[in-house]
C-alpha positions, 0 to 999 in steps of 0.5 A: 797298226803296230810296228816292230821298232828298235833304237840304234846308233848308226855307224859312220860309212868309214866304220861300216866299210872297216866291218865289211872288209873282214866279212868273208871266210865263213861258210853258212854266214849271211853277212850283214849288208852295209845298211844293216850295220848299226848298234842297237840301244834298245829293242822295243818290239811291236809298238802302236802308233800312239806309243810310237809318237809319244816315244819320238817326242820323248827321244827328241827331248834327250840332249845327247852329246857325241862321244868316242866309240870303238868296236872290238872283240868278236863273238857268237850268240848264243854261247852254249848252243849252235851259234846263230850270229856273229858280232863285234862288241864295243870297247867300254864306254860309260857314255854309251851305257849312260845313253842306253839307260836313258833310252831304256828308261824312256821307253819303259815310262811309256809303258813299253815292255822291257827287253828280257835279254841283258843288254850286250852292246854289239854290231851283228856281223853275220847271221849263221846257219850251219856255219862250221864251228872250226871256221868260226873259231879260225875267223875269230882267231884271224881277227882277234886283233881287229879293232875299228878306228875311234869314231863319234856316232852322229845320229841315234835312229828309231828303226822299224824292222820288216821280216822278209824271206832273205832277212830283216829290212830296216826303215828309218822312222825318226832320226835324232842328231847327237850334238857336237861336244861343247867347247869349254873356254880356257881361262885366260892367264893373269898377267 
């Protein structure tokens, strides 16, 4: 049986709380629940059980050290039509880009179709249904300087997504811990 899957970085509870603190004030916005806040690395679509097992095996082999991230800059998708989602972006991170490339390459090697959309790292804050553009602009203006604290993701997760009447429900299929950074010993001074 196929499952609708995606790979994402989970956010620490403190960061999710920071995001929830600004989640109000836009009529027609269906704000993400705390357990729905994540940073998608690769949407995989419908994947069969064999490929899912192979993907889990390959993702377990990735050795990824934790790295610093910060969420900033609000935006909307799509840009040229009626907005359907409100999101917060990610400050530039070479480590995040490198991890996303590794996950994408792993999935592609296993025969999972590439996502046709260009990857734009973000966390979805709300789905929008008829939200007045003026209120979206006010929200973005009021929160223009909003930045989360700097944080280090500790896990990458393979999620399955199940569509429900009220929205999507996510279930963890596999969790891949990110390693604590290795400390390099300081050279001892010569005396």
